[in-house]
N, C-alpha and C positions, 0 to 999 in steps of 0.2 A: 504494500500500500504506500502510495506516495504521500508525503507530508506536505499538503498544500497550504497549511496555515502560515508557514514562513513567507511564501510568496504573496499571500494576501494581506500581509501587514506592511507597515512602514511606507515605503515609496509609493506602492500602488494605491493606497488609500488617499494619499495626499496629492496625487497628480492626476490631472485629467488628460487622458491620452485621446487624441483625435485620430480616428481611423477612417480611411477611405479605401475604396477598391475600384479599379478599372479593369475592364477586359474587352478584348476586341473579338467580334464575331465575324467569321468569314461566311461565304455563301454555303460552305459545307457544314456549318454548325447548326444544330437543332436548338433554337432559343430556349425552349422549355427545359431541355436537358442541362444547358449551361446555367440557367437560373436555379434549377433544382440543386446542382452541384454547389452553387454559391450559398444556398440555404443550408446545405450540409455543414458549412463552416460558420455561417452567420445566420442562425435560424430566424432572427427577427426581421431580416430584410424583406421588404414588400415590393411587388412588381409595379408599384405606382409609376405611371408615365412610360412604361415600357411598351413598345409596339411589337408584339411577337409576330404579327402577320407580315409586316414589311421586312422583317428579318429572315423570312423563309426563302429557300432556294426556288427559283432564281430571283435574286433581288437586283435592284438597279445600282446598288453600291458595291464597291469592292470590299469594304469593311464597315462595320457598325461598331461604335464604341459605347459601352455602357459604363456609367459611373455611379457609384454609391458613396454617400458620405454619412458621417456620424454613426458608424457601425459599432456594435458592442463586441468586445473581445472576450467576454466571459466564456463562451462555449469553446472558442479557439484555444484559450489558455487551458481549459479543462482537458481538451483533446491532447495537447502536447504533453501534459502531465500524465494522463492515462496511458498514452502510447509510449511514454518514456523516451522522448526525443528532445529532451531539454537542452543538452549540450549542442546538438545539431541546430535547434531553434536559435539558441544564443548566437552561434556562428553565422547562420544564414540571415537572421534578422539584423545583424550588425555589420555585414559586409559593406553596405552602402551608407552606413551611419555618418552623418555630417551634422554635428551640433545637435539641434533640436529635432532633426528629421531623419527618417530612414525609409527605404523601400525594399521590398523583397517580393519574390514571386512564388506562388503555389501552383501546383499542377491541378488543372481542372479535371483531368481524367481520374486522378486519385480522389479528388473531392466527390466525384460521382459515387464512389464507394465509401464515402464518409471517412476518408483517410486524409491526413495532412502529409504532404510531400513537398519539401522545399526544392526549388529549381536552382541549379548552379548558375552563376553569372554567365550570360551569353548563351545559355541553353534554350532551345526552342522545342519543348517536348510535344509529342503527338497529343492532340486534344486541346492545346492552348494553355494559357496561364491566367491566373488572377494576379494583378499587381496590387500589392497592399502597401499603403503609405501610413506611417505612424508619425505623429507630431506630439511632442511633450517637452516641457521646460527642462527636465532632467532625464532625458531619454536614455542615456547610457546607464545610469543607475537603475532606472525603471526596467530596462531589458534584463540586466543581471538579476534583479530581484524577482521579476516575473518568471524567469527560467531556473530559479534556484531549486536545488534538490539536496537531499541529505548527503549524497556522495561528495559534495563540495566541501563538507567539513573535513574530509581526508585529502581531497585533491582540489584545492581552491581553483577557481576559474575566473577570468576577467576577459572582457572584450579585447581581442587582439593579442592575447597572451601566446606563449610558445606552444600551447596545446590546441590552439584553434585549428580548425580544418583548413587545408590549403585552398587556394582559389579554385582549383579543379575538383574539389570535393574529397580528395584523399585525406585520410586521418594523419595526424602527427602523433607519434608515440611520445609519451612523457616519461617513459622508463627505458632502460637499456636492455 
């Protein structure tokens, strides 16, 4: 059982994280399936203003971009704790961290099956991606707190430390 009480205290309670998501639909995408995948990560999202009919194949546009703002991270955080991918989450969510903002990508194909799969930088996975943007006053501290787990008591982790995964996704061993 993962101890989530640590990650729910301190920084997370005091900081408001602004969460947005964008995704691009091609003519080959089924809009309802893409939206369902998004709801598997952010269950509260509503289809307000989405035009599923004009997104169907064939459409007159090469790509359609959907944007969602003010999303709730509660279920997403629950899933990364439940799936025990917290170190991967810390690394993936912080690769593009710049001050108070970061972006990362999640696989839409994995989300269809209610899984969280982070995409490597420059990766273009089959099925497309959700681009997640986080903004917060103390985002670096928030990311470390949100992905905390008991194992960090023995092997401390920080953003950009020598145990962070490499840019190509390979792990770096912290022991010889």
